N, C-alpha and C positions, 0 to 999 in steps of 0.2 A: 047364291053367288054373291050377293050384296053383303051378306053377313060375313062371308069369307073374306071379301075385299076390306070390310071394316076391321075385322080381326087382324088381318094381315097389316093394314096400315097402323093400327094401334101397336102391334108387335114391332114394326119397323121404327116407330117413334120411340118406343121403350128402348130398343137396341141403340138408336142414335143417342138417346139421353144417357144410357149406360156408358157408351163409348166416350161421350163428352166428359162425363164425370171421371172416367178412368184416365183420360188425357189430362184433365185438370189435376187429378191426384198425382199423376206422374210428373207433371210440370212442377208442382209444388215440391215433391220429393227431390227432383233434380235441383231446384232452387235451394233447398235446405242443404243438399250435399255440397253445392258449390260454396255455400256460406261456411260449412264446416271445413272445407278444404282451405278457404281463405284464412279462417281462424287458425287452423293447423299450420299453415305456412307462416303466419305472423308469429305464432309460438315458437316454431323452429327457428326463425330468424332471430327472435329475441333470445332464445336459448344459446344460439351460436355467438351472439354478441356478448352475452354474460360469460360464456365459456372463454372467449377471447380476452375479455377484461380480467378474468381470474388467472388466465395464463400470463398476462402481462404483469399482473400483481405478484404472481409467484416468481416470475423471473426477476422482478425488482427486488423482492425479498431475498432471493438467492444471492443476488449481487450484493445487497447490504450485509448478508451473513458472511460472504466472502471477504468483504472489506473489514468487517469486524474481526474475523479470524486473523487477517493479515495484521491489523492493529494490535491484537492480542499477542501474536507471535513477536512482533516488534517490541512490545512492552516487556515480554519475558526476556528477550535478548538484552534489552537495556537493563533489566533488573539483574541478569547474570553478570553483565559487564560491571555494574555498580558493586555487586557482591565481590567480584574479583578485585576491584579497586580497593574496597574496604579490607579484604584480606591482606592485600599488599601493604596498605597503610598500617594495619595492625602488626604485620611482620617488621616493618621499619621501626615502628614505635618500640616494639619488644627489643630490637637490636640496639636502638638508642638507649633504652633503659638499662640493658645489659652492659653497654659501654660505660654508662654513667656509674653503675655499680662497681664496675671493674676499676674505673678511675678513682672512685671514692676509697676502694679497698687498697689501691696502690699508694694512695696518699696518706 
């Protein structure tokens, strides 16, 4: 019976040691998981911030493109007006030249 009690006590100590190691391992794994979750949250937050910055930059680029398009349209309209003015001046000049020729021929 003394041998049985000694063996039983050794078994209980071994079981207690095994349980303690399992608990320590589990605690370490939970600690690592919490650390990974913290890192993941930090990356998610950083990614959201970068995405928002890109959206803001894209919006600003879109606004600049719209402004440039408006300026280009305005420039084309000014060019068309200048070409119309030039055509009108050329027509007037041709008319004056024709009148001068007619005057010279009459004289």
